[in-house]
KOLGU-4560 file (N, C-alpha, C; in nm, 3 decimals, padded with zeros to 5 digits):
<recs>
<n_xx: -00.455 n_yy: -05.934 n_zz: -03.025 ca_xx: -00.512 ca_yy: -05.831 ca_zz: -02.943 c_xx: -00.438 c_yy: -05.701 c_zz: -02.970 mol: A seq: 1 type: MET>
<n_xx: -00.513 n_yy: -05.594 n_zz: -02.990 ca_xx: -00.457 ca_yy: -05.463 ca_zz: -03.020 c_xx: -00.460 c_yy: -05.378 c_zz: -02.894 mol: A seq: 2 type: THR>
<n_xx: -00.346 n_yy: -05.318 n_zz: -02.863 ca_xx: -00.338 ca_yy: -05.227 ca_zz: -02.747 c_xx: -00.330 c_yy: -05.085 c_zz: -02.800 mol: A seq: 3 type: ILE>
<n_xx: -00.423 n_yy: -05.008 n_zz: -02.756 ca_xx: -00.425 ca_yy: -04.868 ca_zz: -02.798 c_xx: -00.351 c_yy: -04.782 c_zz: -02.695 mol: A seq: 4 type: LEU>
<n_xx: -00.269 n_yy: -04.693 n_zz: -02.744 ca_xx: -00.195 ca_yy: -04.604 ca_zz: -02.656 c_xx: -00.283 c_yy: -04.483 c_zz: -02.625 mol: A seq: 5 type: LYS>
<n_xx: -00.289 n_yy: -04.449 n_zz: -02.496 ca_xx: -00.367 ca_yy: -04.333 ca_zz: -02.453 c_xx: -00.294 c_yy: -04.208 c_zz: -02.500 mol: A seq: 6 type: PHE>
<n_xx: -00.365 n_yy: -04.113 n_zz: -02.562 ca_xx: -00.298 ca_yy: -03.992 ca_zz: -02.613 c_xx: -00.235 c_yy: -03.912 c_zz: -02.498 mol: A seq: 7 type: PRO>
<n_xx: -00.108 n_yy: -03.878 n_zz: -02.515 ca_xx: -00.036 ca_yy: -03.807 ca_zz: -02.410 c_xx: -00.093 c_yy: -03.669 c_zz: -02.379 mol: A seq: 8 type: GLU>
<n_xx: -00.142 n_yy: -03.600 n_zz: -02.479 ca_xx: -00.190 ca_yy: -03.464 ca_zz: -02.457 c_xx: -00.319 c_yy: -03.460 c_zz: -02.374 mol: A seq: 9 type: ASP>
<n_xx: -00.380 n_yy: -03.574 n_zz: -02.352 ca_xx: -00.502 ca_yy: -03.579 ca_zz: -02.273 c_xx: -00.480 c_yy: -03.649 c_zz: -02.139 mol: A seq: 10 type: LYS>
<n_xx: -00.359 n_yy: -03.685 n_zz: -02.111 ca_xx: -00.332 ca_yy: -03.755 ca_zz: -01.986 c_xx: -00.340 c_yy: -03.659 c_zz: -01.868 mol: A seq: 11 type: SER>
<n_xx: -00.373 n_yy: -03.713 n_zz: -01.756 ca_xx: -00.382 ca_yy: -03.631 ca_zz: -01.635 c_xx: -00.248 c_yy: -03.568 c_zz: -01.601 mol: A seq: 12 type: LEU>
<n_xx: -00.143 n_yy: -03.643 n_zz: -01.622 ca_xx: -00.011 ca_yy: -03.592 ca_zz: -01.591 c_xx: 00.025 c_yy: -03.471 c_zz: -01.676 mol: A seq: 13 type: GLN>
<n_xx: -00.004 n_yy: -03.476 n_zz: -01.806 ca_xx: 00.028 ca_yy: -03.361 ca_zz: -01.891 c_xx: -00.060 c_yy: -03.242 c_zz: -01.856 mol: A seq: 14 type: SER>
<n_xx: -00.186 n_yy: -03.267 n_zz: -01.817 ca_xx: -00.272 ca_yy: -03.157 ca_zz: -01.774 c_xx: -00.219 c_yy: -03.094 c_zz: -01.644 mol: A seq: 15 type: GLN>
<n_xx: -00.174 n_yy: -03.179 n_zz: -01.554 ca_xx: -00.113 ca_yy: -03.127 ca_zz: -01.431 c_xx: 00.011 c_yy: -03.045 c_zz: -01.461 mol: A seq: 16 type: LEU>
<n_xx: 00.095 n_yy: -03.093 n_zz: -01.551 ca_xx: 00.217 ca_yy: -03.021 ca_zz: -01.588 c_xx: 00.183 c_yy: -02.883 c_zz: -01.645 mol: A seq: 17 type: ASP>
<n_xx: 00.083 n_yy: -02.878 n_zz: -01.732 ca_xx: 00.043 ca_yy: -02.750 ca_zz: -01.791 c_xx: -00.006 c_yy: -02.653 c_zz: -01.684 mol: A seq: 18 type: GLU>
<n_xx: -00.091 n_yy: -02.701 n_zz: -01.595 ca_xx: -00.145 ca_yy: -02.614 ca_zz: -01.489 c_xx: -00.035 c_yy: -02.569 c_zz: -01.393 mol: A seq: 19 type: ARG>
<n_xx: 00.057 n_yy: -02.660 n_zz: -01.364 ca_xx: 00.169 ca_yy: -02.625 ca_zz: -01.277 c_xx: 00.251 c_yy: -02.513 c_zz: -01.339 mol: A seq: 20 type: ARG>
<n_xx: 00.279 n_yy: -02.523 n_zz: -01.468 ca_xx: 00.356 ca_yy: -02.420 ca_zz: -01.537 c_xx: 00.282 c_yy: -02.287 c_zz: -01.537 mol: A seq: 21 type: ASP>
<n_xx: 00.150 n_yy: -02.293 n_zz: -01.560 ca_xx: 00.070 ca_yy: -02.171 ca_zz: -01.558 c_xx: 00.071 c_yy: -02.107 c_zz: -01.419 mol: A seq: 22 type: GLU>
<n_xx: 00.056 n_yy: -02.191 n_zz: -01.316 ca_xx: 00.058 ca_yy: -02.139 ca_zz: -01.179 c_xx: 00.194 c_yy: -02.080 c_zz: -01.144 mol: A seq: 23 type: LEU>
<n_xx: 00.300 n_yy: -02.143 n_zz: -01.189 ca_xx: 00.434 ca_yy: -02.091 ca_zz: -01.164 c_xx: 00.449 c_yy: -01.951 c_zz: -01.222 mol: A seq: 24 type: GLU>
<n_xx: 00.402 n_yy: -01.932 n_zz: -01.343 ca_xx: 00.406 ca_yy: -01.801 ca_zz: -01.409 c_xx: 00.324 c_yy: -01.699 c_zz: -01.331 mol: A seq: 25 type: THR>
<n_xx: 00.205 n_yy: -01.738 n_zz: -01.291 ca_xx: 00.118 ca_yy: -01.647 ca_zz: -01.216 c_xx: 00.182 c_yy: -01.610 c_zz: -01.083 mol: A seq: 26 type: ILE>
<n_xx: 00.238 n_yy: -01.706 n_zz: -01.011 ca_xx: 00.301 ca_yy: -01.678 ca_zz: -00.883 c_xx: 00.422 c_yy: -01.586 c_zz: -00.899 mol: A seq: 27 type: TYR>
<n_xx: 00.498 n_yy: -01.605 n_zz: -01.004 ca_xx: 00.612 ca_yy: -01.516 ca_zz: -01.030 c_xx: 00.563 c_yy: -01.373 c_zz: -01.054 mol: A seq: 28 type: GLU>
<n_xx: 00.455 n_yy: -01.360 n_zz: -01.132 ca_xx: 00.397 ca_yy: -01.228 ca_zz: -01.158 c_xx: 00.344 c_yy: -01.165 c_zz: -01.030 mol: A seq: 29 type: ASN>
<n_xx: 00.278 n_yy: -01.244 n_zz: -00.946 ca_xx: 00.229 ca_yy: -01.192 ca_zz: -00.819 c_xx: 00.343 c_yy: -01.145 c_zz: -00.730 mol: A seq: 30 type: LEU>
<n_xx: 00.451 n_yy: -01.220 n_zz: -00.725 ca_xx: 00.566 ca_yy: -01.180 ca_zz: -00.644 c_xx: 00.624 c_yy: -01.048 c_zz: -00.692 mol: A seq: 31 type: ASN>
<n_xx: 00.632 n_yy: -01.030 n_zz: -00.823 ca_xx: 00.682 ca_yy: -00.903 ca_zz: -00.877 c_xx: 00.587 c_yy: -00.790 c_zz: -00.843 mol: A seq: 32 type: ARG>
<n_xx: 00.456 n_yy: -00.817 n_zz: -00.853 ca_xx: 00.356 ca_yy: -00.714 ca_zz: -00.822 c_xx: 00.363 c_yy: -00.674 c_zz: -00.675 mol: A seq: 33 type: ALA>
<n_xx: 00.374 n_yy: -00.773 n_zz: -00.586 ca_xx: 00.384 ca_yy: -00.743 ca_zz: -00.442 c_xx: 00.510 c_yy: -00.663 c_zz: -00.411 mol: A seq: 34 type: PHE>
<n_xx: 00.620 n_yy: -00.695 n_zz: -00.475 ca_xx: 00.744 ca_yy: -00.621 ca_zz: -00.454 c_xx: 00.727 c_yy: -00.476 c_zz: -00.498 mol: A seq: 35 type: ALA>
<n_xx: 00.661 n_yy: -00.455 n_zz: -00.610 ca_xx: 00.636 ca_yy: -00.319 ca_zz: -00.660 c_xx: 00.544 c_yy: -00.243 c_zz: -00.564 mol: A seq: 36 type: LEU>
<n_xx: 00.439 n_yy: -00.308 n_zz: -00.518 ca_xx: 00.348 ca_yy: -00.244 ca_zz: -00.423 c_xx: 00.423 c_yy: -00.206 c_zz: -00.296 mol: A seq: 37 type: VAL>
<n_xx: 00.510 n_yy: -00.293 n_zz: -00.249 ca_xx: 00.589 ca_yy: -00.265 ca_zz: -00.129 c_xx: 00.677 c_yy: -00.141 c_zz: -00.149 mol: A seq: 38 type: ASN>
<n_xx: 00.742 n_yy: -00.130 n_zz: -00.265 ca_xx: 00.826 ca_yy: -00.013 ca_zz: -00.294 c_xx: 00.742 c_yy: 00.113 c_zz: -00.298 mol: A seq: 39 type: LYS>
<n_xx: 00.624 n_yy: 00.106 n_zz: -00.358 ca_xx: 00.536 ca_yy: 00.222 ca_zz: -00.366 c_xx: 00.489 c_yy: 00.264 c_zz: -00.227 mol: A seq: 40 type: ILE>
<n_xx: 00.455 n_yy: 00.165 n_zz: -00.142 ca_xx: 00.412 ca_yy: 00.195 ca_zz: -00.006 c_xx: 00.525 c_yy: 00.261 c_zz: 00.073 mol: A seq: 41 type: GLU>
<n_xx: 00.647 n_yy: 00.214 n_zz: 00.057 ca_xx: 00.761 ca_yy: 00.274 ca_zz: 00.125 c_xx: 00.781 c_yy: 00.418 c_zz: 00.080 mol: A seq: 42 type: GLU>
<n_xx: 00.769 n_yy: 00.443 n_zz: -00.049 ca_xx: 00.782 ca_yy: 00.578 ca_zz: -00.104 c_xx: 00.671 c_yy: 00.667 c_zz: -00.049 mol: A seq: 43 type: LYS>
<n_xx: 00.548 n_yy: 00.616 n_zz: -00.045 ca_xx: 00.435 ca_yy: 00.693 ca_zz: 00.006 c_xx: 00.455 c_yy: 00.725 c_zz: 00.153 mol: A seq: 44 type: ALA>
<n_xx: 00.504 n_yy: 00.632 n_zz: 00.229 ca_xx: 00.527 ca_yy: 00.653 ca_zz: 00.372 c_xx: 00.631 c_yy: 00.762 c_zz: 00.396 mol: A seq: 45 type: SER>
<n_xx: 00.739 n_yy: 00.758 n_zz: 00.320 ca_xx: 00.844 ca_yy: 00.859 ca_zz: 00.334 c_xx: 00.791 c_yy: 00.997 c_zz: 00.294 mol: A seq: 46 type: ALA>
<n_xx: 00.717 n_yy: 01.003 n_zz: 00.186 ca_xx: 00.662 ca_yy: 01.130 ca_zz: 00.139 c_xx: 00.557 c_yy: 01.182 c_zz: 00.237 mol: A seq: 47 type: LEU>
<n_xx: 00.479 n_yy: 01.094 n_zz: 00.295 ca_xx: 00.379 ca_yy: 01.132 ca_zz: 00.395 c_xx: 00.446 c_yy: 01.192 c_zz: 00.519 mol: A seq: 48 type: GLU>
<n_xx: 00.555 n_yy: 01.131 n_zz: 00.563 ca_xx: 00.628 ca_yy: 01.184 ca_zz: 00.679 c_xx: 00.680 c_yy: 01.324 c_zz: 00.650 mol: A seq: 49 type: ALA>
<n_xx: 00.732 n_yy: 01.344 n_zz: 00.531 ca_xx: 00.781 ca_yy: 01.476 ca_zz: 00.491 c_xx: 00.664 c_yy: 01.575 c_zz: 00.483 mol: A seq: 50 type: GLU>
<n_xx: 00.552 n_yy: 01.531 n_zz: 00.429 ca_xx: 00.433 ca_yy: 01.615 ca_zz: 00.419 c_xx: 00.387 c_yy: 01.661 c_zz: 00.558 mol: A seq: 51 type: TYR>
<n_xx: 00.392 n_yy: 01.568 n_zz: 00.654 ca_xx: 00.352 ca_yy: 01.602 ca_zz: 00.791 c_xx: 00.438 c_yy: 01.713 c_zz: 00.850 mol: A seq: 52 type: ASN>
<n_xx: 00.565 n_yy: 01.711 n_zz: 00.816 ca_xx: 00.656 ca_yy: 01.816 ca_zz: 00.866 c_xx: 00.616 c_yy: 01.951 c_zz: 00.810 mol: A seq: 53 type: ILE>
<n_xx: 00.592 n_yy: 01.957 n_zz: 00.680 ca_xx: 00.550 ca_yy: 02.083 ca_zz: 00.618 c_xx: 00.414 c_yy: 02.127 c_zz: 00.671 mol: A seq: 54 type: TYR>
<n_xx: 00.324 n_yy: 02.034 n_zz: 00.690 ca_xx: 00.191 ca_yy: 02.066 ca_zz: 00.742 c_xx: 00.201 c_yy: 02.122 c_zz: 00.884 mol: A seq: 55 type: LEU>
<n_xx: 00.285 n_yy: 02.062 n_zz: 00.964 ca_xx: 00.306 ca_yy: 02.109 ca_zz: 01.101 c_xx: 00.357 c_yy: 02.252 c_zz: 01.100 mol: A seq: 56 type: ARG>
<n_xx: 00.453 n_yy: 02.280 n_zz: 01.013 ca_xx: 00.507 ca_yy: 02.417 ca_zz: 01.003 c_xx: 00.400 c_yy: 02.515 c_zz: 00.955 mol: A seq: 57 type: ARG>
<n_xx: 00.321 n_yy: 02.472 n_zz: 00.858 ca_xx: 00.215 ca_yy: 02.557 ca_zz: 00.803 c_xx: 00.111 c_yy: 02.587 c_zz: 00.909 mol: A seq: 58 type: TYR>
<n_xx: 00.070 n_yy: 02.485 n_zz: 00.985 ca_xx: -00.028 ca_yy: 02.504 ca_zz: 01.093 c_xx: 00.027 c_yy: 02.599 c_zz: 01.198 mol: A seq: 59 type: ALA>
<n_xx: 00.152 n_yy: 02.584 n_zz: 01.230 ca_xx: 00.215 ca_yy: 02.673 ca_zz: 01.328 c_xx: 00.216 c_yy: 02.818 c_zz: 01.277 mol: A seq: 60 type: HIS>
<n_xx: 00.246 n_yy: 02.836 n_zz: 01.149 ca_xx: 00.248 ca_yy: 02.971 ca_zz: 01.091 c_xx: 00.109 c_yy: 03.035 c_zz: 01.090 mol: A seq: 61 type: ALA>
<n_xx: 00.005 n_yy: 02.953 n_zz: 01.076 ca_xx: -00.132 ca_yy: 03.005 ca_zz: 01.075 c_xx: -00.186 c_yy: 03.030 c_zz: 01.215 mol: A seq: 62 type: LEU>
<n_xx: -00.120 n_yy: 02.973 n_zz: 01.315 ca_xx: -00.167 ca_yy: 02.991 ca_zz: 01.451 c_xx: -00.246 c_yy: 02.874 c_zz: 01.505 mol: A seq: 63 type: GLY>
<n_xx: -00.238 n_yy: 02.759 n_zz: 01.441 ca_xx: -00.303 ca_yy: 02.639 ca_zz: 01.493 c_xx: -00.361 c_yy: 02.554 c_zz: 01.381 mol: A seq: 64 type: GLY>
<n_xx: -00.374 n_yy: 02.426 n_zz: 01.411 ca_xx: -00.421 ca_yy: 02.331 ca_zz: 01.312 c_xx: -00.568 c_yy: 02.356 c_zz: 01.275 mol: A seq: 65 type: VAL>
<n_xx: -00.644 n_yy: 02.417 n_zz: 01.366 ca_xx: -00.785 ca_yy: 02.444 ca_zz: 01.336 c_xx: -00.801 c_yy: 02.547 c_zz: 01.225 mol: A seq: 66 type: GLU>
<n_xx: -00.695 n_yy: 02.619 n_zz: 01.192 ca_xx: -00.700 ca_yy: 02.718 ca_zz: 01.084 c_xx: -00.652 c_yy: 02.663 c_zz: 00.950 mol: A seq: 67 type: LYS>
<n_xx: -00.607 n_yy: 02.540 n_zz: 00.950 ca_xx: -00.557 ca_yy: 02.477 ca_zz: 00.827 c_xx: -00.675 c_yy: 02.431 c_zz: 00.742 mol: A seq: 68 type: VAL>
<n_xx: -00.667 n_yy: 02.456 n_zz: 00.613 ca_xx: -00.772 ca_yy: 02.413 ca_zz: 00.521 c_xx: -00.784 c_yy: 02.260 c_zz: 00.524 mol: A seq: 69 type: GLU>
<n_xx: -00.906 n_yy: 02.212 n_zz: 00.516 ca_xx: -00.934 ca_yy: 02.069 ca_zz: 00.525 c_xx: -00.857 c_yy: 01.990 c_zz: 00.419 mol: A seq: 70 type: VAL>
<n_xx: -00.845 n_yy: 02.044 n_zz: 00.301 ca_xx: -00.775 ca_yy: 01.973 ca_zz: 00.194 c_xx: -00.631 c_yy: 01.941 c_zz: 00.227 mol: A seq: 71 type: GLY>
<n_xx: -00.568 n_yy: 02.022 n_zz: 00.311 ca_xx: -00.430 ca_yy: 01.994 ca_zz: 00.352 c_xx: -00.423 c_yy: 01.883 c_zz: 00.456 mol: A seq: 72 type: TYR>
<n_xx: -00.530 n_yy: 01.868 n_zz: 00.533 ca_xx: -00.530 ca_yy: 01.765 ca_zz: 00.636 c_xx: -00.556 c_yy: 01.626 c_zz: 00.578 mol: A seq: 73 type: LEU>
<n_xx: -00.608 n_yy: 01.623 n_zz: 00.458 ca_xx: -00.646 ca_yy: 01.497 ca_zz: 00.394 c_xx: -00.530 c_yy: 01.398 c_zz: 00.382 mol: A seq: 74 type: GLU>
<n_xx: -00.411 n_yy: 01.446 n_zz: 00.358 ca_xx: -00.297 ca_yy: 01.358 ca_zz: 00.337 c_xx: -00.209 c_yy: 01.341 c_zz: 00.460 mol: A seq: 75 type: TYR>
<n_xx: -00.252 n_yy: 01.397 n_zz: 00.572 ca_xx: -00.174 ca_yy: 01.384 ca_zz: 00.695 c_xx: -00.199 c_yy: 01.249 c_zz: 00.758 mol: A seq: 76 type: SER>
<n_xx: -00.094 n_yy: 01.187 n_zz: 00.807 ca_xx: -00.111 ca_yy: 01.059 ca_zz: 00.874 c_xx: -00.164 c_yy: 01.077 c_zz: 01.015 mol: A seq: 77 type: SER>
<n_xx: -00.179 n_yy: 01.202 n_zz: 01.060 ca_xx: -00.236 ca_yy: 01.230 ca_zz: 01.191 c_xx: -00.387 c_yy: 01.240 c_zz: 01.190 mol: A seq: 78 type: GLY>
<n_xx: -00.447 n_yy: 01.216 n_zz: 01.075 ca_xx: -00.592 ca_yy: 01.224 ca_zz: 01.061 c_xx: -00.647 c_yy: 01.082 c_zz: 01.043 mol: A seq: 79 type: ILE>
<n_xx: -00.755 n_yy: 01.053 n_zz: 01.112 ca_xx: -00.817 ca_yy: 00.922 ca_zz: 01.099 c_xx: -00.966 c_yy: 00.931 c_zz: 01.124 mol: A seq: 80 type: GLY>
<n_xx: -01.032 n_yy: 00.820 n_zz: 01.106 ca_xx: -01.176 ca_yy: 00.813 ca_zz: 01.132 c_xx: -01.200 c_yy: 00.700 c_zz: 01.230 mol: A seq: 81 type: VAL>
<n_xx: -01.274 n_yy: 00.732 n_zz: 01.338 ca_xx: -01.313 ca_yy: 00.630 ca_zz: 01.435 c_xx: -01.418 c_yy: 00.542 c_zz: 01.369 mol: A seq: 82 type: ASP>
<n_xx: -01.388 n_yy: 00.416 n_zz: 01.353 ca_xx: -01.476 ca_yy: 00.325 ca_zz: 01.282 c_xx: -01.611 c_yy: 00.310 c_zz: 01.354 mol: A seq: 83 type: VAL>
<n_xx: -01.608 n_yy: 00.309 n_zz: 01.485 ca_xx: -01.731 ca_yy: 00.289 ca_zz: 01.562 c_xx: -01.823 c_yy: 00.410 c_zz: 01.556 mol: A seq: 84 type: ASP>
<n_xx: -01.766 n_yy: 00.529 n_zz: 01.574 ca_xx: -01.849 ca_yy: 00.650 ca_zz: 01.580 c_xx: -01.858 c_yy: 00.724 c_zz: 01.447 mol: A seq: 85 type: SER>
<n_xx: -01.761 n_yy: 00.703 n_zz: 01.360 ca_xx: -01.759 ca_yy: 00.774 ca_zz: 01.233 c_xx: -01.701 c_yy: 00.914 c_zz: 01.245 mol: A seq: 86 type: GLY>
<n_xx: -01.650 n_yy: 00.950 n_zz: 01.362 ca_xx: -01.595 ca_yy: 01.084 ca_zz: 01.384 c_xx: -01.453 c_yy: 01.093 c_zz: 01.328 mol: A seq: 87 type: LYS>
<n_xx: -01.421 n_yy: 01.212 n_zz: 01.276 ca_xx: -01.286 ca_yy: 01.239 ca_zz: 01.229 c_xx: -01.201 c_yy: 01.271 c_zz: 01.350 mol: A seq: 88 type: VAL>
<n_xx: -01.086 n_yy: 01.206 n_zz: 01.359 ca_xx: -00.997 ca_yy: 01.224 ca_zz: 01.473 c_xx: -00.866 c_yy: 01.282 c_zz: 01.424 mol: A seq: 89 type: ILE>
<n_xx: -00.820 n_yy: 01.385 n_zz: 01.492 ca_xx: -00.690 ca_yy: 01.444 ca_zz: 01.461 c_xx: -00.597 c_yy: 01.419 c_zz: 01.577 mol: A seq: 90 type: PHE>
<n_xx: -00.483 n_yy: 01.360 n_zz: 01.549 ca_xx: -00.382 ca_yy: 01.337 ca_zz: 01.650 c_xx: -00.279 c_yy: 01.450 c_zz: 01.636 mol: A seq: 91 type: THR>
<n_xx: -00.289 n_yy: 01.549 n_zz: 01.721 ca_xx: -00.197 ca_yy: 01.662 ca_zz: 01.707 c_xx: -00.053 c_yy: 01.621 c_zz: 01.735 mol: A seq: 92 type: PRO>
<n_xx: 00.037 n_yy: 01.697 n_zz: 01.680 ca_xx: 00.178 ca_yy: 01.670 ca_zz: 01.701 c_xx: 00.229 c_yy: 01.760 c_zz: 01.811 mol: A seq: 93 type: TRP>
<n_xx: 00.337 n_yy: 01.720 n_zz: 01.869 ca_xx: 00.403 ca_yy: 01.800 ca_zz: 01.972 c_xx: 00.512 c_yy: 01.883 c_zz: 01.908 mol: A seq: 94 type: ASN>
<n_xx: 00.540 n_yy: 01.996 n_zz: 01.969 ca_xx: 00.648 ca_yy: 02.080 ca_zz: 01.917 c_xx: 00.782 c_yy: 02.005 c_zz: 01.921 mol: A seq: 95 type: GLU>
<n_xx: 00.795 n_yy: 01.912 n_zz: 02.016 ca_xx: 00.920 ca_yy: 01.834 ca_zz: 02.027 c_xx: 00.937 c_yy: 01.740 c_zz: 01.908 mol: A seq: 96 type: GLU>
<n_xx: 00.826 n_yy: 01.712 n_zz: 01.839 ca_xx: 00.832 ca_yy: 01.621 ca_zz: 01.725 c_xx: 00.889 c_yy: 01.684 c_zz: 01.600 mol: A seq: 97 type: ASP>
<n_xx: 00.920 n_yy: 01.813 n_zz: 01.607 ca_xx: 00.969 ca_yy: 01.886 ca_zz: 01.489 c_xx: 01.090 c_yy: 01.814 c_zz: 01.429 mol: A seq: 98 type: GLU>
<n_xx: 01.082 n_yy: 01.788 n_zz: 01.302 ca_xx: 01.189 ca_yy: 01.717 ca_zz: 01.232 c_xx: 01.242 c_yy: 01.805 c_zz: 01.120 mol: A seq: 99 type: GLU>
<n_xx: 01.357 n_yy: 01.771 n_zz: 01.074 ca_xx: 01.416 ca_yy: 01.842 ca_zz: 00.962 c_xx: 01.372 c_yy: 01.779 c_zz: 00.832 mol: A seq: 100 type: GLU>
<n_xx: 01.340 n_yy: 01.860 n_zz: 00.736 ca_xx: 01.307 ca_yy: 01.811 ca_zz: 00.602 c_xx: 01.436 c_yy: 01.793 c_zz: 00.526 mol: A seq: 101 type: VAL>
<n_xx: 01.452 n_yy: 01.678 n_zz: 00.462 ca_xx: 01.576 ca_yy: 01.653 ca_zz: 00.387 c_xx: 01.592 c_yy: 01.748 c_zz: 00.270 mol: A seq: 102 type: PRO>
</recs>
């Protein structure tokens, strides 16, 4: 009686090993990507806070936020859109909120 050996490269175990290795590589890449996105978000948040300070000063110099060009308000974190109504909402700042720019 002849016993044939099942080819190793077609075994379920070797296929699982290959997929596991591929998934490990993908997960490592995802972790690096998420870390990079987190760093970029932190940088954007810090820059946005600084931008708000300059915008506040600019609005004050013009005599009010209603005189500020719309393009400058675009990057302010005090601007939002009400999802239900679709209206643009501006959350004005208080003079007490004045911060120093680094």
